[in-house]
N, C-alpha and C positions, 0 to 999 in steps of 0.2 A: 429447532427444526433441522431435519437432515436433508442434504442435498446430494446430487450425484453428479460427478464430472461428466460432461459430454463432449469436451474437446481437450486434447492433451496440451499441456503447458510446460515449458522448460524456462527456468529462471534465466534472465540475461545478466544478472548481477553477480560480480565476484565478491564484493563486499558491501552489503546494503547499509545505507545511512541508518544510524540509530541515534536518537535524540531523547533527552530527558526534559521534563518541565523546567522551564527557566533557561534552557540552552539558547544562546544567541546564534542566528543564522543571517547570512546574506543571501540574496537571491537575485537571479538574473532573468531567466526565461519562464514563460508560462506556456503550459502544454495546450495545444489546440490541434485538432485534426478530425479526420472522418470517423474515428473511433467513438467520438462523443466523450472523450475523457477530459472534461473541462475541470477547472479549479485545482490544477496541480501546478506547483511552482518548484522550479530547480533551485535547490538550496545547497549552501556550503556551511559546514559547522566548524567554528574556530576551535571548539572544545575537542572534537573527535577527529578533525581534519578530513572527515568523510563528506561526500556530496551525493545528491540524489533527489528524486521527485518526493515532494511532501504536499499533503492535502492543504490547500490554501486556508481552510476554516480552522485549522488547529495552530495558526500562527498569528500572533498579535503583532501588527506592523506598526512600528513606531518611527520609522523613516521610509522614504521612498523604496529602498532596496534592503532594508534590514528589519528583522523581527525577532521575537522571542517565542519559544514553544509554550503552548498553554496546556500541554499534556504529553506524556511519553509517546514515542513513535518509533517503530522499527519497519523499515522498508522491505522486509524480506518477502520474496516471492516463493510460492510453492512449485515444486516439480511434481506434476500429477499426470495420471493416464486416465483414459476413458473408463468409467465404472468405478473410480475411487469415491468413497463416501466422505463427506465434508459437512462439518457443523458450522453453520453461519454465526459469526460474532457481531460483525457490523458492515455496513455498506457506506462507501464514500466515493463519489465522483466516478461512477462506472466500474468501480473495483470492490471486491468483497474481501473482508478478513475473516479468517475461520480456522478450523482445526481439522486436520485429517483424522478420521476415526481410527484408521489402521495403526498410526504412529503417534497420535496426539501432537504432531508437529503443527504449529501455527504459522501463518503466513497469508500473503495476498494473492488473488486471482482475479482476472477479468470477469465481471459479472456474468457475461453471456457465455461463459465456459461451463456453467452449472445450471441444474434445474431441479425442482423438488423431487426427492426420491419417491418412488412408487411403493417401496417396501414399508 
């Protein structure tokens, strides 16, 4: 299904966390706030030395603050402007991952920044 961007978004990340199945992470904070973006955990990767927010449900927790990734994950956010067309891939915790039609670039956007396209 094709969606249209209704609110501009600029990525706040310089180098997004990238993880592979089996990567070990340690985590500290859980995201909570008025946005409704629940179930995000701030992780640090020993393998890549990168850190960032990761969906809680893709982490198998084997200790209080340690886990292992159950699937690949890249936290890349997209830079978009109003009117851009977007193909939805998945939705997790108030964010959507998809592909920009114009460039085929994949990444994440807040869910409330898109709506179904009328075209």
